[in-house]
Structure formats: C-alpha cells, structure tokens
MMTF fields as JSON, N, C-alpha, C and O atoms, coordinates in Angstrom:
{
  "mmtfVersion": "1.0.0",
  "mmtfProducer": "UNKNOWN",
  "numBonds": 519,
  "numAtoms": 520,
  "numGroups": 130,
  "numChains": 1,
  "numModels": 1,
  "chainsPerModel": [1],
  "groupsPerChain": [130],
  "chainIdList": ["A"],
  "bondAtomList": [4, 2, 8, 6, 12, 10, 16, 14, 20, 18, 24, 22, 28, 26, 32, 30, 36, 34, 40, 38, 44, 42, 48, 46, 52, 50, 56, 54, 60, 58, 64, 62, 68, 66, 72, 70, 76, 74, 80, 78, 84, 82, 88, 86, 92, 90, 96, 94, 100, 98, 104, 102, 108, 106, 112, 110, 116, 114, 120, 118, 124, 122, 128, 126, 132, 130, 136, 134, 140, 138, 144, 142, 148, 146, 152, 150, 156, 154, 160, 158, 164, 162, 168, 166, 172, 170, 176, 174, 180, 178, 184, 182, 188, 186, 192, 190, 196, 194, 200, 198, 204, 202, 208, 206, 212, 210, 216, 214, 220, 218, 224, 222, 228, 226, 232, 230, 236, 234, 240, 238, 244, 242, 248, 246, 252, 250, 256, 254, 260, 258, 264, 262, 268, 266, 272, 270, 276, 274, 280, 278, 284, 282, 288, 286, 292, 290, 296, 294, 300, 298, 304, 302, 308, 306, 312, 310, 316, 314, 320, 318, 324, 322, 328, 326, 332, 330, 336, 334, 340, 338, 344, 342, 348, 346, 352, 350, 356, 354, 360, 358, 364, 362, 368, 366, 372, 370, 376, 374, 380, 378, 384, 382, 388, 386, 392, 390, 396, 394, 400, 398, 404, 402, 408, 406, 412, 410, 416, 414, 420, 418, 424, 422, 428, 426, 432, 430, 436, 434, 440, 438, 444, 442, 448, 446, 452, 450, 456, 454, 460, 458, 464, 462, 468, 466, 472, 470, 476, 474, 480, 478, 484, 482, 488, 486, 492, 490, 496, 494, 500, 498, 504, 502, 508, 506, 512, 510, 516, 514],
  "bondOrderList": [1, 1, 1, 1, 1, 1, 1, 1, 1, 1, 1, 1, 1, 1, 1, 1, 1, 1, 1, 1, 1, 1, 1, 1, 1, 1, 1, 1, 1, 1, 1, 1, 1, 1, 1, 1, 1, 1, 1, 1, 1, 1, 1, 1, 1, 1, 1, 1, 1, 1, 1, 1, 1, 1, 1, 1, 1, 1, 1, 1, 1, 1, 1, 1, 1, 1, 1, 1, 1, 1, 1, 1, 1, 1, 1, 1, 1, 1, 1, 1, 1, 1, 1, 1, 1, 1, 1, 1, 1, 1, 1, 1, 1, 1, 1, 1, 1, 1, 1, 1, 1, 1, 1, 1, 1, 1, 1, 1, 1, 1, 1, 1, 1, 1, 1, 1, 1, 1, 1, 1, 1, 1, 1, 1, 1, 1, 1, 1, 1],
  "groupList": [{"groupName": "MET", "atomNameList": ["N", "CA", "C", "O"], "elementList": ["N", "C", "C", "O"], "formalChargeList": [0, 0, 0, 0], "bondAtomList": [1, 0, 2, 1, 3, 2], "bondOrderList": [1, 1, 2], "singleLetterCode": "M", "chemCompType": "L-PEPTIDE LINKING"}, {"groupName": "THR", "atomNameList": ["N", "CA", "C", "O"], "elementList": ["N", "C", "C", "O"], "formalChargeList": [0, 0, 0, 0], "bondAtomList": [1, 0, 2, 1, 3, 2], "bondOrderList": [1, 1, 2], "singleLetterCode": "T", "chemCompType": "L-PEPTIDE LINKING"}, {"groupName": "HIS", "atomNameList": ["N", "CA", "C", "O"], "elementList": ["N", "C", "C", "O"], "formalChargeList": [0, 0, 0, 0], "bondAtomList": [1, 0, 2, 1, 3, 2], "bondOrderList": [1, 1, 2], "singleLetterCode": "H", "chemCompType": "L-PEPTIDE LINKING"}, {"groupName": "GLN", "atomNameList": ["N", "CA", "C", "O"], "elementList": ["N", "C", "C", "O"], "formalChargeList": [0, 0, 0, 0], "bondAtomList": [1, 0, 2, 1, 3, 2], "bondOrderList": [1, 1, 2], "singleLetterCode": "Q", "chemCompType": "L-PEPTIDE LINKING"}, {"groupName": "ASP", "atomNameList": ["N", "CA", "C", "O"], "elementList": ["N", "C", "C", "O"], "formalChargeList": [0, 0, 0, 0], "bondAtomList": [1, 0, 2, 1, 3, 2], "bondOrderList": [1, 1, 2], "singleLetterCode": "D", "chemCompType": "L-PEPTIDE LINKING"}, {"groupName": "GLU", "atomNameList": ["N", "CA", "C", "O"], "elementList": ["N", "C", "C", "O"], "formalChargeList": [0, 0, 0, 0], "bondAtomList": [1, 0, 2, 1, 3, 2], "bondOrderList": [1, 1, 2], "singleLetterCode": "E", "chemCompType": "L-PEPTIDE LINKING"}, {"groupName": "PRO", "atomNameList": ["N", "CA", "C", "O"], "elementList": ["N", "C", "C", "O"], "formalChargeList": [0, 0, 0, 0], "bondAtomList": [1, 0, 2, 1, 3, 2], "bondOrderList": [1, 1, 2], "singleLetterCode": "P", "chemCompType": "L-PEPTIDE LINKING"}, {"groupName": "VAL", "atomNameList": ["N", "CA", "C", "O"], "elementList": ["N", "C", "C", "O"], "formalChargeList": [0, 0, 0, 0], "bondAtomList": [1, 0, 2, 1, 3, 2], "bondOrderList": [1, 1, 2], "singleLetterCode": "V", "chemCompType": "L-PEPTIDE LINKING"}, {"groupName": "LEU", "atomNameList": ["N", "CA", "C", "O"], "elementList": ["N", "C", "C", "O"], "formalChargeList": [0, 0, 0, 0], "bondAtomList": [1, 0, 2, 1, 3, 2], "bondOrderList": [1, 1, 2], "singleLetterCode": "L", "chemCompType": "L-PEPTIDE LINKING"}, {"groupName": "ALA", "atomNameList": ["N", "CA", "C", "O"], "elementList": ["N", "C", "C", "O"], "formalChargeList": [0, 0, 0, 0], "bondAtomList": [1, 0, 2, 1, 3, 2], "bondOrderList": [1, 1, 2], "singleLetterCode": "A", "chemCompType": "L-PEPTIDE LINKING"}, {"groupName": "TRP", "atomNameList": ["N", "CA", "C", "O"], "elementList": ["N", "C", "C", "O"], "formalChargeList": [0, 0, 0, 0], "bondAtomList": [1, 0, 2, 1, 3, 2], "bondOrderList": [1, 1, 2], "singleLetterCode": "W", "chemCompType": "L-PEPTIDE LINKING"}, {"groupName": "GLY", "atomNameList": ["N", "CA", "C", "O"], "elementList": ["N", "C", "C", "O"], "formalChargeList": [0, 0, 0, 0], "bondAtomList": [1, 0, 2, 1, 3, 2], "bondOrderList": [1, 1, 2], "singleLetterCode": "G", "chemCompType": "PEPTIDE LINKING"}, {"groupName": "ASN", "atomNameList": ["N", "CA", "C", "O"], "elementList": ["N", "C", "C", "O"], "formalChargeList": [0, 0, 0, 0], "bondAtomList": [1, 0, 2, 1, 3, 2], "bondOrderList": [1, 1, 2], "singleLetterCode": "N", "chemCompType": "L-PEPTIDE LINKING"}, {"groupName": "ILE", "atomNameList": ["N", "CA", "C", "O"], "elementList": ["N", "C", "C", "O"], "formalChargeList": [0, 0, 0, 0], "bondAtomList": [1, 0, 2, 1, 3, 2], "bondOrderList": [1, 1, 2], "singleLetterCode": "I", "chemCompType": "L-PEPTIDE LINKING"}, {"groupName": "PHE", "atomNameList": ["N", "CA", "C", "O"], "elementList": ["N", "C", "C", "O"], "formalChargeList": [0, 0, 0, 0], "bondAtomList": [1, 0, 2, 1, 3, 2], "bondOrderList": [1, 1, 2], "singleLetterCode": "F", "chemCompType": "L-PEPTIDE LINKING"}, {"groupName": "SER", "atomNameList": ["N", "CA", "C", "O"], "elementList": ["N", "C", "C", "O"], "formalChargeList": [0, 0, 0, 0], "bondAtomList": [1, 0, 2, 1, 3, 2], "bondOrderList": [1, 1, 2], "singleLetterCode": "S", "chemCompType": "L-PEPTIDE LINKING"}, {"groupName": "TYR", "atomNameList": ["N", "CA", "C", "O"], "elementList": ["N", "C", "C", "O"], "formalChargeList": [0, 0, 0, 0], "bondAtomList": [1, 0, 2, 1, 3, 2], "bondOrderList": [1, 1, 2], "singleLetterCode": "Y", "chemCompType": "L-PEPTIDE LINKING"}, {"groupName": "ARG", "atomNameList": ["N", "CA", "C", "O"], "elementList": ["N", "C", "C", "O"], "formalChargeList": [0, 0, 0, 0], "bondAtomList": [1, 0, 2, 1, 3, 2], "bondOrderList": [1, 1, 2], "singleLetterCode": "R", "chemCompType": "L-PEPTIDE LINKING"}, {"groupName": "LYS", "atomNameList": ["N", "CA", "C", "O"], "elementList": ["N", "C", "C", "O"], "formalChargeList": [0, 0, 0, 0], "bondAtomList": [1, 0, 2, 1, 3, 2], "bondOrderList": [1, 1, 2], "singleLetterCode": "K", "chemCompType": "L-PEPTIDE LINKING"}],
  "groupTypeList": [0, 1, 2, 2, 1, 3, 4, 2, 1, 5, 6, 3, 5, 1, 7, 8, 4, 9, 10, 2, 3, 2, 6, 9, 4, 3, 11, 7, 6, 3, 3, 5, 2, 11, 9, 2, 9, 12, 13, 1, 9, 8, 8, 13, 1, 14, 7, 7, 8, 1, 8, 9, 1, 7, 13, 14, 15, 7, 13, 13, 11, 8, 16, 1, 13, 17, 5, 13, 11, 3, 16, 1, 9, 3, 11, 5, 17, 3, 11, 8, 5, 9, 7, 15, 1, 5, 9, 8, 3, 16, 18, 5, 4, 9, 8, 9, 9, 3, 9, 11, 16, 15, 10, 1, 9, 12, 11, 1, 7, 18, 13, 6, 13, 4, 3, 9, 0, 3, 18, 7, 13, 9, 4, 16, 3, 5, 1, 3, 15, 18],
  "groupIdList": [1, 2, 3, 4, 5, 6, 7, 8, 9, 10, 11, 12, 13, 14, 15, 16, 17, 18, 19, 20, 21, 22, 23, 24, 25, 26, 27, 28, 29, 30, 31, 32, 33, 34, 35, 36, 37, 38, 39, 40, 41, 42, 43, 44, 45, 46, 47, 48, 49, 50, 51, 52, 53, 54, 55, 56, 57, 58, 59, 60, 61, 62, 63, 64, 65, 66, 67, 68, 69, 70, 71, 72, 73, 74, 75, 76, 77, 78, 79, 80, 81, 82, 83, 84, 85, 86, 87, 88, 89, 90, 91, 92, 93, 94, 95, 96, 97, 98, 99, 100, 101, 102, 103, 104, 105, 106, 107, 108, 109, 110, 111, 112, 113, 114, 115, 116, 117, 118, 119, 120, 121, 122, 123, 124, 125, 126, 127, 128, 129, 130],
  "secStructList": [7, 7, 7, 7, 7, 7, 7, 7, 7, 7, 7, 7, 7, 7, 7, 7, 7, 6, 6, 6, 7, 7, 7, 4, 4, 4, 7, 1, 1, 7, 7, 7, 6, 6, 7, 1, 7, 7, 2, 2, 2, 2, 2, 2, 2, 2, 2, 2, 2, 2, 2, 2, 2, 2, 2, 2, 2, 2, 2, 2, 2, 2, 2, 2, 2, 2, 2, 2, 2, 2, 2, 2, 2, 2, 2, 2, 2, 2, 2, 2, 2, 2, 2, 2, 2, 2, 2, 2, 2, 2, 2, 2, 2, 2, 2, 2, 2, 2, 2, 1, 7, 3, 3, 7, 6, 6, 1, 7, 3, 3, 7, 7, 2, 2, 2, 2, 2, 2, 2, 2, 2, 2, 2, 2, 2, 2, 2, 2, 2, 7],
  "xCoordList": [126.613, 125.298, 124.479, 124.349, 123.983, 123.236, 121.76, 121.32, 121.03, 119.576, 118.94, 119.185, 118.175, 117.416, 116.032, 115.291, 115.73, 114.365, 113.545, 113.945, 112.479, 111.589, 110.433, 109.873, 110.118, 108.988, 107.727, 107.475, 106.957, 105.737, 104.507, 103.414, 104.683, 103.511, 102.735, 103.297, 101.489, 100.62, 100.35, 100.275, 100.206, 99.92, 98.622, 97.616, 98.688, 97.508, 96.575, 97.014, 95.32, 94.306, 94.053, 93.878, 94.036, 93.791, 92.296, 91.502, 91.924, 90.51, 90.2, 90.845, 89.244, 88.831, 87.422, 86.648, 87.113, 85.729, 84.815, 85.278, 83.523, 82.54, 82.645, 82.299, 83.101, 83.156, 84.21, 84.047, 85.296, 86.382, 86.179, 86.898, 85.254, 85.052, 84.155, 83.119, 84.581, 83.846, 83.49, 84.201, 82.422, 82.076, 83.103, 83.802, 83.179, 84.163, 83.957, 84.922, 82.718, 82.468, 83.043, 83.134, 83.435, 84.058, 85.541, 86.17, 86.083, 87.474, 88.442, 88.118, 89.616, 90.667, 91.888, 92.089, 92.7, 92.57, 91.602, 91.35, 91.08, 90.152, 90.927, 92.032, 90.319, 90.916, 90.708, 89.656, 91.719, 91.643, 90.507, 90.357, 89.711, 88.59, 89.11, 89.907, 88.68, 89.081, 90.491, 91.056, 91.064, 92.438, 92.556, 93.627, 91.502, 91.55, 90.685, 89.464, 91.332, 90.613, 90.543, 91.483, 89.438, 89.253, 89.788, 89.109, 90.977, 91.647, 90.842, 90.76, 90.253, 89.464, 88.268, 87.995, 87.564, 86.402, 86.833, 86.16, 87.939, 88.432, 88.835, 88.548, 89.488, 89.903, 88.696, 88.663, 87.716, 86.502, 85.789, 85.35, 85.678, 85.037, 85.782, 85.164, 87.109, 87.922, 87.708, 87.521, 87.733, 87.564, 86.175, 86.038, 85.152, 83.782, 83.62, 83.04, 84.118, 83.996, 84.793, 84.341, 85.974, 86.781, 86.092, 86.012, 85.598, 84.889, 83.635, 83.355, 82.885, 81.677, 82.027, 81.312, 83.111, 83.535, 83.943, 83.568, 84.697, 85.136, 83.931, 83.824, 83.039, 81.853, 80.994, 80.53, 80.782, 79.994, 80.653, 79.964, 81.97, 82.688, 82.56, 82.367, 82.665, 82.521, 81.109, 80.936, 80.107, 78.721, 78.505, 77.905, 78.981, 78.833, 79.594, 79.095, 80.78, 81.551, 80.826, 80.748, 80.295, 79.574, 78.315, 78.002, 77.606, 76.404, 76.769, 76.077, 77.853, 78.282, 78.67, 78.305, 79.403, 79.805, 78.568, 78.504, 77.603, 76.374, 75.611, 75.142, 75.488, 74.76, 75.459, 74.804, 76.771, 77.514, 77.34, 77.172, 77.381, 77.168, 75.793, 75.651, 74.773, 73.415, 73.269, 72.625, 73.867, 73.785, 74.486, 73.984, 75.642, 76.384, 75.606, 75.515, 75.047, 74.278, 73.047, 72.702, 72.4, 71.22, 71.609, 70.908, 72.717, 73.18, 73.543, 73.251, 74.185, 74.532, 73.283, 73.215, 72.284, 71.024, 70.35, 69.892, 70.293, 69.652, 70.435, 69.844, 71.755, 72.578, 72.392, 72.295, 72.339, 72.149, 70.758, 70.593, 69.758, 68.401, 68.307, 67.615, 68.999, 68.944, 69.691, 69.275, 70.779, 71.612, 71.168, 71.44, 70.498, 70.216, 69.392, 69.65, 68.419, 67.618, 68.456, 68.343, 69.303, 70.175, 71.201, 71.464, 71.777, 72.772, 72.139, 72.737, 70.948, 70.266, 69.987, 70.191, 69.532, 69.255, 70.537, 70.542, 71.635, 72.919, 73.398, 73.885, 73.259, 73.687, 72.863, 73.414, 71.55, 70.694, 71.049, 71.076, 71.322, 71.703, 73.039, 73.199, 73.995, 75.303, 75.196, 75.813, 74.432, 74.254, 73.544, 73.878, 72.572, 71.858, 72.803, 72.746, 73.679, 74.63, 75.634, 76.076, 75.999, 76.957, 76.321, 77.015, 75.023, 74.363, 73.9, 73.568, 73.867, 73.313, 74.323, 75.47, 73.853, 74.659, 74.357, 73.228, 75.4, 75.185, 76.384, 77.44, 76.198, 77.279, 77.949, 77.277, 79.271, 80.004, 80.126, 79.728, 80.666, 80.813, 81.818, 81.709, 82.782, 83.777, 83.419, 84.238, 82.217, 81.729, 81.985, 81.787, 82.412, 82.601, 81.365, 80.546, 81.251, 80.095, 80.482, 81.525, 79.6, 79.791, 78.991, 77.84, 79.628, 78.936, 78.72, 79.364, 77.817, 77.592, 78.883, 79.738, 79.01, 80.243, 80.582, 81.752, 79.572, 79.842, 80.491, 81.442, 79.979, 80.553, 81.962, 82.848, 82.173, 83.501, 84.518, 85.649, 84.131, 85.051, 85.376, 86.529, 84.386, 84.616, 85.55, 86.406, 85.39, 86.246, 87.689, 88.62, 87.886, 89.241, 89.899, 91.076, 89.167, 89.724, 90.094, 91.158, 89.224, 89.494, 90.729, 91.574, 90.833, 92.005, 93.279, 94.322, 93.218, 94.381, 94.819, 96.006, 93.847, 94.176, 94.764, 95.658, 94.275, 94.77, 96.225, 97.031, 96.559, 97.942, 98.869, 100.05, 98.372, 99.184, 99.492, 100.552, 98.573, 98.775, 99.705, 100.157, 99.998, 100.899, 102.328, 103.197],
  "yCoordList": [73.132, 73.292, 74.041, 73.64, 75.055, 75.895, 75.756, 75.872, 75.509, 75.424, 76.649, 76.99, 77.263, 78.399, 77.916, 77.34, 78.175, 77.834, 79.106, 80.12, 79.036, 80.183, 79.944, 78.853, 81.011, 80.922, 81.202, 82.324, 80.167, 80.318, 80.477, 80.052, 81.095, 81.307, 82.494, 83.502, 82.348, 83.419, 84.399, 84.007, 85.658, 86.642, 86.292, 85.934, 86.407, 86.082, 87.28, 88.429, 87.003, 88.05, 88.501, 87.678, 89.797, 90.35, 90.328, 90.817, 89.751, 89.659, 90.79, 90.912, 91.596, 92.724, 92.474, 91.734, 93.091, 92.952, 93.826, 94.599, 93.697, 94.365, 95.884, 96.563, 96.423, 97.868, 98.471, 99.587, 97.728, 98.249, 98.036, 98.626, 97.242, 96.973, 98.049, 98.41, 98.54, 99.608, 99.149, 98.339, 99.654, 99.297, 99.878, 100.84, 99.296, 99.699, 101.129, 101.796, 101.618, 102.975, 104.056, 105.216, 103.695, 104.667, 104.834, 105.765, 103.985, 104.121, 103.472, 103.21, 103.227, 102.61, 103.492, 103.966, 103.763, 103.407, 104.335, 105.458, 103.851, 104.63, 105.5, 105.165, 106.599, 107.464, 106.815, 106.233, 106.921, 106.314, 106.957, 108.179, 106.118, 106.616, 107.367, 106.825, 108.578, 109.372, 109.923, 110.351, 109.924, 110.388, 111.894, 112.395, 112.604, 114.059, 114.52, 114.618, 114.803, 115.255, 116.777, 117.456, 117.287, 118.721, 119.109, 118.908, 119.65, 119.98, 120.993, 120.882, 121.97, 122.989, 122.353, 122.651, 121.486, 120.816, 119.927, 119.882, 119.233, 118.392, 119.23, 118.848, 120.354, 121.226, 121.819, 121.854, 122.278, 122.842, 121.773, 122.035, 120.569, 119.475, 119.158, 118.946, 119.124, 118.852, 119.921, 119.597, 121.186, 122.284, 122.236, 122.399, 122.016, 121.974, 120.814, 120.988, 119.643, 118.487, 118.681, 118.293, 119.278, 119.529, 120.522, 120.292, 121.619, 122.611, 122.009, 122.25, 121.237, 120.605, 119.663, 119.617, 118.917, 117.997, 118.762, 118.374, 119.833, 120.629, 121.267, 121.22, 121.851, 122.5, 121.467, 121.717, 120.324, 119.263, 118.794, 118.567, 118.645, 118.204, 119.223, 118.847, 120.504, 121.552, 121.539, 121.654, 121.4, 121.367, 120.17, 120.31, 119.014, 117.818, 117.997, 117.597, 118.583, 118.815, 119.748, 119.466, 120.856, 121.8, 121.165, 121.363, 120.413, 119.72, 118.739, 118.66, 117.999, 117.014, 117.693, 117.22, 118.793, 119.518, 120.02, 119.931, 120.541, 121.034, 119.892, 120.037, 118.76, 117.625, 117.057, 116.696, 116.979, 116.467, 117.408, 116.953, 118.721, 119.691, 119.558, 119.591, 119.406, 119.244, 117.935, 117.888, 116.876, 115.566, 115.601, 115.047, 116.249, 116.355, 117.18, 116.797, 118.307, 119.149, 118.407, 118.51, 117.67, 116.906, 115.834, 115.632, 115.161, 114.143, 114.741, 114.155, 115.915, 116.573, 116.987, 116.834, 117.518, 117.903, 116.693, 116.751, 115.601, 114.404, 113.861, 113.4, 113.912, 113.435, 114.275, 113.744, 115.605, 116.489, 116.323, 116.352, 116.15, 115.954, 114.66, 114.599, 113.622, 112.337, 112.389, 111.755, 113.129, 113.174, 114.278, 114.199, 115.295, 116.472, 116.145, 116.707, 115.264, 114.948, 114.191, 114.431, 113.268, 112.525, 113.463, 113.377, 114.359, 115.293, 116.242, 116.54, 116.706, 117.608, 116.906, 117.494, 115.682, 114.927, 114.69, 114.809, 114.35, 114.133, 115.412, 115.367, 116.547, 117.821, 118.162, 118.601, 117.962, 118.251, 117.358, 117.82, 116.079, 115.161, 115.572, 115.528, 115.969, 116.368, 117.641, 117.729, 118.613, 119.851, 119.576, 120.171, 118.682, 118.338, 117.661, 117.912, 116.794, 116.116, 117.097, 116.909, 118.119, 119.107, 120.096, 120.681, 120.288, 121.333, 120.848, 121.673, 119.557, 119.075, 118.309, 118.102, 117.899, 117.091, 115.618, 115.253, 114.772, 113.328, 112.573, 113.15, 111.295, 110.424, 109.804, 109.465, 109.656, 108.998, 107.517, 107.071, 106.755, 105.314, 104.965, 103.903, 105.829, 105.526, 106.125, 106.1, 106.656, 107.104, 108.559, 108.948, 109.38, 110.802, 111.56, 111.043, 112.785, 113.609, 114.557, 115.209, 114.617, 115.598, 116.834, 116.747, 118.0, 119.267, 119.961, 119.607, 120.95, 121.66, 122.278, 122.705, 122.32, 122.794, 124.226, 124.555, 125.078, 126.483, 126.564, 127.32, 125.79, 125.791, 125.191, 125.667, 124.161, 123.535, 124.523, 124.585, 125.298, 126.297, 127.377, 127.794, 127.833, 128.861, 128.324, 129.056, 127.051, 126.451, 126.353, 126.618, 125.973, 125.871, 127.245, 127.364, 128.282, 129.645, 130.107, 130.691, 129.848, 130.268, 129.546, 130.162, 128.24, 127.481, 128.002, 128.067, 128.367, 128.881, 130.224, 130.461, 131.094, 132.405, 132.267, 133.025, 131.32, 131.113, 130.635, 131.061, 129.748, 129.268, 130.357, 130.367, 131.266, 132.345, 133.397, 134.021, 133.582, 134.611, 134.118, 134.945, 132.892, 132.383, 132.59, 132.215],
  "zCoordList": [34.027, 33.582, 34.619, 35.776, 34.18, 35.083, 34.774, 33.631, 35.816, 35.664, 36.267, 37.424, 35.524, 36.025, 36.403, 35.607, 37.632, 38.024, 38.045, 38.617, 37.456, 37.412, 38.374, 38.48, 39.053, 39.979, 39.19, 38.75, 39.027, 38.235, 39.114, 38.74, 40.292, 41.152, 40.63, 40.202, 40.679, 40.193, 41.319, 42.483, 40.982, 42.044, 42.757, 42.145, 44.029, 44.824, 44.846, 44.898, 44.808, 44.804, 46.235, 47.134, 46.435, 47.766, 48.025, 47.221, 49.164, 49.506, 50.471, 51.513, 50.144, 50.978, 51.48, 50.873, 52.574, 53.05, 52.206, 51.367, 52.434, 51.583, 51.656, 50.689, 52.746, 52.896, 51.979, 51.486, 51.75, 50.934, 49.434, 48.628, 49.068, 47.654, 47.054, 47.612, 45.919, 45.256, 43.848, 43.252, 43.336, 41.95, 40.977, 41.295, 39.823, 38.808, 38.345, 37.973, 38.358, 37.864, 38.787, 38.384, 40.024, 40.928, 40.629, 41.132, 39.855, 39.452, 40.423, 41.581, 39.926, 40.723, 40.572, 39.454, 41.519, 42.929, 43.642, 43.206, 44.72, 45.537, 46.531, 46.956, 46.875, 47.888, 49.256, 49.523, 50.116, 51.439, 52.23, 52.239, 52.892, 53.688, 54.907, 55.673, 55.092, 56.253, 56.148, 57.155, 54.98, 54.835, 54.995, 55.335, 54.763, 54.841, 56.002, 55.884, 57.124, 58.318, 58.316, 57.903, 58.774, 58.909, 60.295, 61.302, 60.341, 61.6, 62.408, 63.632, 61.745, 62.438, 63.139, 64.302, 62.438, 63.041, 64.213, 65.243, 64.051, 65.14, 66.35, 67.485, 66.128, 67.213, 67.942, 69.172, 67.183, 67.789, 68.614, 69.734, 68.056, 68.78, 70.063, 71.106, 69.995, 71.183, 72.252, 73.425, 71.855, 72.811, 73.44, 74.653, 72.633, 73.152, 74.126, 75.198, 73.773, 74.663, 75.95, 77.027, 75.84, 77.033, 77.96, 79.166, 77.409, 78.23, 78.853, 80.027, 78.091, 78.625, 79.77, 80.771, 79.637, 80.692, 81.944, 83.051, 81.79, 82.94, 83.629, 84.854, 82.866, 83.442, 84.165, 85.277, 83.552, 84.172, 85.46, 86.455, 85.46, 86.658, 87.785, 88.942, 87.458, 88.474, 89.052, 90.265, 88.202, 88.676, 89.596, 90.662, 89.201, 90.03, 91.35, 92.402, 91.31, 92.528, 93.488, 94.684, 92.977, 93.825, 94.414, 95.588, 93.6, 94.076, 95.193, 96.208, 94.999, 95.997, 97.299, 98.375, 97.218, 98.424, 99.18, 100.406, 98.449, 99.082, 99.755, 100.884, 99.063, 99.621, 100.85, 101.828, 100.805, 101.959, 103.15, 104.282, 102.897, 103.974, 104.598, 105.82, 103.751, 104.273, 105.035, 106.083, 104.508, 105.159, 106.515, 107.493, 106.57, 107.825, 108.846, 110.013, 108.415, 109.329, 109.849, 111.026, 108.977, 109.387, 110.413, 111.405, 110.169, 111.108, 112.451, 113.493, 112.437, 113.69, 114.455, 115.674, 113.729, 114.385, 115.017, 116.158, 114.27, 114.804, 115.994, 116.97, 115.916, 117.026, 118.265, 119.372, 118.088, 119.236, 119.834, 121.054, 118.972, 119.487, 120.273, 121.289, 119.811, 120.496, 121.822, 122.792, 121.872, 123.068, 124.018, 125.216, 123.515, 124.335, 125.569, 126.633, 125.469, 126.658, 127.679, 128.881, 127.198, 128.105, 128.746, 129.945, 127.939, 128.466, 129.487, 130.521, 129.192, 130.123, 131.439, 132.502, 131.396, 132.615, 133.416, 134.641, 132.706, 133.373, 134.061, 135.191, 133.381, 133.95, 135.188, 136.198, 135.116, 136.267, 137.456, 138.597, 137.187, 138.27, 138.893, 140.113, 138.052, 138.559, 139.401, 140.463, 138.948, 139.724, 141.039, 142.064, 141.016, 142.255, 143.243, 144.446, 142.713, 143.597, 144.187, 145.321, 143.46, 143.947, 144.913, 145.746, 144.812, 145.602, 146.972, 147.823, 147.209, 148.49, 149.316, 148.919, 150.479, 151.378, 151.1, 150.774, 151.236, 151.078, 151.632, 151.892, 151.802, 152.259, 151.038, 150.064, 151.088, 150.013, 150.316, 151.392, 149.39, 149.558, 150.66, 151.272, 150.919, 151.957, 153.317, 154.237, 153.453, 154.75, 155.084, 156.236, 154.148, 154.418, 153.951, 153.192, 154.418, 154.065, 152.951, 152.992, 151.937, 150.854, 151.216, 151.644, 151.034, 151.273, 149.936, 148.948, 149.889, 148.625, 148.106, 148.882, 146.785, 146.131, 146.515, 146.706, 146.629, 146.998, 148.382, 148.581, 149.328, 150.687, 150.663, 151.373, 149.857, 149.775, 149.208, 149.691, 148.188, 147.611, 148.629, 148.738, 149.372, 150.397, 151.484, 151.981, 151.854, 152.884, 152.391, 153.152, 151.123, 150.572, 150.555, 150.894, 150.17, 150.126, 151.533, 151.737, 152.495, 153.877, 154.421, 155.071, 154.155, 154.615, 153.955, 154.607, 152.703, 151.982, 152.554, 152.778, 152.786, 153.336, 154.741, 155.118, 155.498, 156.864, 156.845, 157.672, 155.897, 155.817, 155.294, 155.641, 154.477, 153.946, 155.014, 154.992, 155.928, 156.95, 158.065, 158.856, 158.17, 159.218, 158.898, 159.685]
}
C-alpha cells in the first residue's frame, strides 16, 4: 500500500519594502531599477572626477612645498638672528685671545698667533738648512 503525501503548503507571499512596491497601473513585472546604465555618462563622470582629483592633488602638493620652503627659510632666519650676536661675540673674543699676550693655566705664555706662525716657519727653515 502506497501512500502519497501531498504537500499542501500554500505559496508564501513575498514581502517587499515600500520602495519596491508599485501600483497596479504600472504593470507587472516591473523593470529593474538602474538596470540600464549609460556607459558614456559613467565614463565621462569617471574621467572628470579623476582629472579633478589629480589636479587638486598637484595644487595641494605645490602649495605644501611652497609653504614648507617659506617656513624653513623663516626658521633659518630666526635661528641665525638669534645666534648671530652670540657667534659674533665669540669670534671677537677668540680673535682678541689670539692677538695678545697672556698666561695659560699651566704657566706658559701665549704669544700672538701671527708671531707664533712666524716662529714655527723660522724653526722649520732652520731645521731644513742643517
């Protein structure tokens, strides 16, 4: 004895959100939304957006390079102005120390640099002539 069981389930109704529901006067089936893309319009839009992005990036890059250059130059100027008085004073003190006579910490006498150079040359020439 064979029993045939029949599936008596009723088809389930598909529930769509409000955007997908259309009035009956529009007909069934509906055309898929956005199914037909205009390739030319998409290509033009892509090219325009790409070019705009590249141009904008180049402009921002050039602006940044200019600003960094100005900022660096300004910092160097300020640094030189701040150090220049100290450097000038140090140079003047060093030249004064080289130009005069003085005692060193270990008890020897310092002579002016010009005289010291002349003495070294004379001593060298004297050793060469022997």
